[in-house]
C-alpha positions in Angstrom: -7.4 33.6 -7.0 -9.1 31.1 -9.4 -5.7 29.8 -10.5 -4.7 29.2 -6.9 -8.0 27.3 -6.1 -7.6 25.3 -9.3 -4.0 24.4 -8.4 -5.1 23.5 -4.9 -7.9 21.3 -6.3 -5.4 19.5 -8.6 -3.0 19.0 -5.8 -5.6 17.6 -3.5 -6.9 15.2 -6.2 -3.3 14.0 -6.8 -2.9 13.4 -3.0 -6.2 11.4 -2.9 -5.0 9.2 -5.8 -1.7 8.6 -4.1 -3.5 7.6 -0.9 -5.9 5.3 -2.8 -2.9 3.5 -4.3 -1.2 3.2 -0.9 -4.4 1.8 0.6 -4.7 -0.7 -2.2 -1.1 -1.8 -1.8 -1.6 -2.2 2.0 -4.7 -4.3 1.4 -2.9 -6.5 -1.1 -0.1 -7.0 1.4 -2.5 -7.8 4.3 -4.4 -10.3 2.1 -1.1 -11.9 1.0 0.0 -12.2 4.7 -3.3 -13.7 5.7 -3.1 -16.2 2.8 0.4 -17.2 3.7 -0.5 -17.7 7.4 -3.5 -19.8 6.4 -1.5 -21.8 3.9 1.6 -22.5 6.0 0.4 -22.0 9.5 3.8 -20.6 10.2 5.1 -17.1 11.0 8.5 -18.0 9.6 7.4 -17.6 6.0 5.5 -14.4 6.7 8.6 -12.7 8.2 10.8 -14.0 5.4 8.4 -12.7 2.8 8.1 -9.3 4.4 11.9 -8.9 4.6 12.2 -9.9 1.0 9.5 -7.4 -0.1 11.1 -4.6 1.9 14.5 -5.3 0.3 12.8 -5.0 -3.2 11.2 -1.7 -2.4 
């Protein structure tokens, strides 16, 4: 029983860390998009950048 609880705890902590990394990645992407919009005032660059990033991942 204790082993099962410990494994569950480790699994949940791992999931939390993965979610934190995903949130950070999304925040960076959002900040980058806002910066691009403010810099260029154009959606064209934003779409191109997103397509490029998706092709890299």
